[in-house]
DOPA-589401 format. One record per residue (C-alpha): residue in one letter; z, y, x. Coordinates in steps of 0.02 Angstrom, whole numbers, plus 50000, padded with zeros to 5 digits. Each point is the difference from the previous one (the first is absolute). Example, Ala and Ser with C-alpha at 12.3 -4.5 7.8 and 13.67 -1.06 7.14 Angstrom:
DOPA-589401
{pt a {50390 49775 50615}}
{pt s {49967 50172 50069}}
end
This chain:
DOPA-589401
{pt m {49525 49724 50009}}
{pt r {50151 49905 50030}}
{pt p {50014 49845 49882}}
{pt s {50180 50045 49958}}
{pt r {49942 50157 49939}}
{pt t {49926 50042 49824}}
{pt v {49831 50092 49978}}
{pt l {50094 50170 49939}}
{pt d {50137 49991 50125}}
{pt s {49883 49972 50152}}
{pt t {49886 50138 49956}}
{pt r {50133 50119 49931}}
{pt w {49871 50081 49883}}
{pt v {50133 50042 49874}}
{pt r {50167 50039 50069}}
{pt p {50144 50122 49935}}
{pt d {50021 50070 50178}}
{pt g {49829 50000 50052}}
{pt g {49899 50076 49862}}
{pt g {49815 50025 49989}}
{pt g {49979 49851 49887}}
{pt e {49905 50115 49865}}
{pt e {49834 49937 50087}}
{pt v {50025 49827 49925}}
{pt p {49984 50043 49803}}
{pt y {49877 50143 50051}}
{pt w {49890 49860 50079}}
{pt l {50024 49876 49864}}
{pt r {49944 50135 49877}}
{pt g {49846 50027 50106}}
{pt y {50034 50185 50050}}
{pt g {49996 49952 50183}}
{pt d {49825 50100 50025}}
{pt r {50037 50119 49850}}
{pt g {50157 50076 49953}}
{pt h {50100 49937 50130}}
{pt v {49890 50066 50136}}
{pt t {49965 50160 49914}}
{pt g {50150 50042 49899}}
{pt d {49891 50032 49852}}
{pt a {50109 49991 49854}}
{pt r {49860 49973 49865}}
{pt v {49972 49837 50090}}
{pt l {50187 49951 49995}}
{pt g {50006 50044 49806}}
{pt d {49855 49880 49956}}
{pt t {50061 49923 49859}}
{pt r {49875 49870 49989}}
{pt v {50108 49912 50118}}
{pt d {50178 49926 49978}}
{pt t {50134 50129 50052}}
{pt a {50127 49865 50040}}
{pt l {49952 50007 50189}}
{pt l {50039 50192 49998}}
{pt d {50165 49974 49918}}
{pt l {50031 49869 50144}}
{pt t {49967 50144 50131}}
{pt r {50128 50109 49897}}
{pt r {50125 49874 50012}}
{pt t {49960 49955 50188}}
{pt h {50035 50191 50033}}
{pt r {50154 50018 49895}}
{pt y {50085 49853 50080}}
{pt s {49944 50027 50176}}
{pt a {50101 50088 50125}}
{pt d {49978 50193 49981}}
{pt w {49864 50056 50122}}
{pt t {49980 50155 49904}}
{pt t {50156 50091 50056}}
{pt g {50005 49939 50182}}
{pt v {49993 49848 50111}}
{pt p {50113 49869 49933}}
{pt t {49994 49869 50133}}
{pt l {49970 49999 50182}}
{pt h {49907 49833 50011}}
{pt n {49834 50008 50104}}
{pt g {49906 49907 49868}}
{pt n {50070 50075 49849}}
{pt i {49964 50182 50071}}
{pt t {49828 49957 50039}}
{pt q {49967 49943 49834}}
{pt g {50121 50088 49886}}
{pt f {49983 50176 50058}}
{pt r {49825 50007 49904}}
{pt e {50078 49942 49840}}
{pt p {50012 50164 49911}}
{pt a {49823 50036 50030}}
{pt q {49942 49842 49932}}
{pt f {50101 50029 49852}}
{pt s {49928 50182 49980}}
{pt v {49840 49915 49935}}
{pt l {50085 49953 49856}}
{pt s {50140 50147 49971}}
{pt a {49867 50135 50050}}
{pt d {50160 50081 50081}}
{pt d {49958 50107 50165}}
{pt n {50171 49961 50044}}
{pt h {49978 49829 50022}}
{pt r {49853 50019 50102}}
{pt a {50101 50127 50116}}
{pt a {50133 49883 50019}}
{pt a {49896 49881 50107}}
{pt c {49974 50143 50122}}
{pt r {50172 50056 50002}}
{pt n {50043 49811 50038}}
{pt y {49878 49988 50141}}
{pt d {50051 50152 50080}}
{pt a {50198 49960 49986}}
{pt v {49975 49849 50092}}
{pt m {49879 50058 50124}}
{pt r {50108 50150 50043}}
{pt q {50149 49892 50043}}
{pt y {49912 49835 50076}}
{pt g {49817 50047 50029}}
{pt q {50015 50077 50178}}
{pt f {49896 49833 50037}}
{pt p {49829 50000 50071}}
{pt g {49860 49906 49892}}
{pt g {50040 50069 49831}}
{pt g {50160 49888 49947}}
{pt f {50184 50026 50010}}
{pt v {50149 49919 50089}}
{pt g {50052 49850 49879}}
{pt d {50037 49835 50074}}
{pt e {50066 49921 49837}}
{pt n {50081 50155 49942}}
{pt a {49991 50183 50072}}
{pt r {50164 50043 50074}}
{pt p {50080 50169 50028}}
{pt g {50032 50019 50183}}
{pt f {49852 49869 50051}}
{pt g {49848 50104 50019}}
{pt d {49951 49994 50179}}
{pt p {49835 49919 50059}}
{pt r {50081 49835 50028}}
{pt q {50013 49971 49822}}
{pt g {49853 49919 49905}}
{pt f {49895 50002 49837}}
{pt e {49978 49831 49916}}
{pt t {49826 49916 49974}}
{pt w {50044 50000 49817}}
{pt g {50028 50180 50006}}
{pt i {49841 50044 50093}}
{pt v {49898 49903 49877}}
{pt e {50089 50058 49838}}
{pt f {49989 50179 50056}}
{pt m {49822 49991 50035}}
{pt g {49984 49934 49815}}
{pt s {50105 50138 49933}}
{pt h {49895 50125 50093}}
{pt e {49836 49918 49942}}
{pt l {50067 50008 49812}}
{pt l {50050 50168 50006}}
{pt t {49838 50057 50081}}
{pt r {49913 49932 49836}}
{pt l {50132 50067 49885}}
{pt t {50006 50186 50064}}
{pt g {49838 50019 50088}}
{pt d {50101 50082 50151}}
{pt a {49913 49952 50164}}
{pt v {50166 50004 50088}}
{pt w {50040 49840 49933}}
{pt a {49850 49934 50071}}
{pt d {50037 50072 50167}}
{pt r {50161 49915 49993}}
{pt t {49925 49834 49960}}
{pt e {49885 50018 50156}}
{pt e {50133 50053 50110}}
{pt l {50093 49833 49971}}
{pt a {49844 49894 49991}}
{pt f {49952 50062 50177}}
{pt n {50162 50014 50099}}
{pt l {50138 49885 49928}}
{pt l {49918 49853 49895}}
{pt p {49901 49953 50161}}
{pt v {50140 49970 50112}}
{pt s {50100 49923 49872}}
{pt l {49901 49853 49996}}
{pt d {49923 49884 50138}}
{pt q {49810 50028 50031}}
{pt a {49953 49846 49884}}
{pt g {50118 50074 49855}}
{pt r {50095 49837 49990}}
{pt v {50170 50044 50055}}
{pt a {50093 50171 49989}}
{pt h {50140 50099 50071}}
{pt y {50159 50007 49879}}
{pt v {50011 50176 50050}}
{pt t {49889 50104 50109}}
{pt s {50086 50128 50113}}
{pt a {49932 50156 50083}}
{pt n {50085 49970 50151}}
{pt s {50054 49823 50027}}
{pt v {49971 49930 50181}}
{pt q {50056 49812 49965}}
{pt p {49931 49939 49823}}
{pt d {50041 49827 50040}}
{pt n {50083 49860 49905}}
{pt a {50171 50042 50025}}
{pt p {50129 50105 49887}}
{pt k {50029 50183 50061}}
{pt r {50179 50048 50015}}
{pt r {50088 50168 49978}}
{pt r {49952 50015 49827}}
{pt q {49815 50046 50051}}
{pt f {49944 49909 49840}}
{pt q {50106 49957 49855}}
{pt n {49956 49819 49991}}
{pt g {50065 49877 50116}}
{pt f {49847 49894 50040}}
{pt a {49847 50043 50119}}
{pt m {49921 50126 49891}}
{pt p {49860 50057 50134}}
{pt a {49918 49841 50036}}
{pt y {49841 49941 49938}}
{pt k {50038 49859 49885}}
{pt p {49919 49928 49838}}
{pt g {50084 50052 49840}}
{pt i {50095 49833 49960}}
{pt g {50166 49998 50074}}
{pt d {50091 50158 50053}}
{pt y {49865 50110 49945}}
{pt r {50022 49952 49812}}
{pt c {49923 50132 49890}}
{pt c {49866 50067 50103}}
{pt p {49856 49868 49997}}
{pt h {49928 50043 49829}}
{pt n {49986 50182 50064}}
{pt y {49877 49994 50151}}
{pt g {49841 50045 49906}}
{pt p {49995 50182 49945}}
{pt s {49859 50056 49879}}
{pt a {49941 50160 50094}}
{pt k {49830 49943 50033}}
{pt s {49973 49971 49802}}
{pt h {50073 50182 49963}}
{pt r {49911 50109 50128}}
{pt r {49860 50049 49884}}
{pt l {50024 50104 49853}}
{pt a {49890 50067 49870}}
{pt g {49980 50190 49977}}
{pt t {50018 50097 49840}}
{pt s {49811 50003 49977}}
{pt g {49987 49819 50000}}
{pt w {49934 49995 50165}}
{pt r {50053 49849 50117}}
{pt p {49992 49972 50179}}
{pt d {49893 49861 50064}}
{pt s {50093 49839 49983}}
{pt r {49926 49919 50169}}
end
C-alpha cells in the first residue's frame, strides 16, 4: 500500500464504479461460510443478528454503478470486480435476474474483448473499442480480481464453469504476470509482446504512457497493483457436497 493512500482507497473494496462490496457486510455478519456461500435465505434472515449490515448491503447496491442492466465502465479493475455484483446481491434479494446479470456482464465483456488466450480480456487500464489485437494486455490487478470473482461465483452458484475459468487464469496468465519469486509484476501481460522492457510503448498500444510491460515492484508507476498479487484460489478449491461430504483437506 502506498503511504499516501487510505486503506479503502488502496484496496477499493467498496467503490461506486467497482461494485462487489457486498462481501464486506456479509463477512462482518458472519455469513462468509453460510448464507454468502450457499445463498441460503434462511441464514440471511437469521434475526438473532443485527440486520444493520444487511441494510448496508442494500445501500451499497442501490448507490453503486448499475451492473444489473449492463457494463457501466470499461476500466479493467472495475470490470473484474464489478461484473459479479448483481450475483452477490442476489444472495439477499433472491432475484434470479440479479444472478443472471453477472453472467450477462461476463459474456458481454468477453464477447467484445475476450479474444485473448489465458482467460482474460484486453483491458490495459481500460478496454477500448478498436484495440483488441494481441499486442494489448490484461492487467495483473485484473487477473487476480477476475480469479477472485470466479472463485466467489463458484461458491455462490455451484457452477463448475467458474472454477474452470479460475484455473485457466491461474495456470496461464498469473504465472507470467509475476517474476519467479513473486516479488515484481508486469502492469499488463500481453499475448504477443516481443519486447516487454522498461520503455513506454508508442502508437497507442497501451493507454498509459509509462512502461506497462516491465517487471517492477508496485510502488511508483504500478500504483494500484501491489496489494493484488495474492489470489486465494488455493483456499477455495475445495467445496463441500450437498451430502455434507468434504474432500480431504491435505
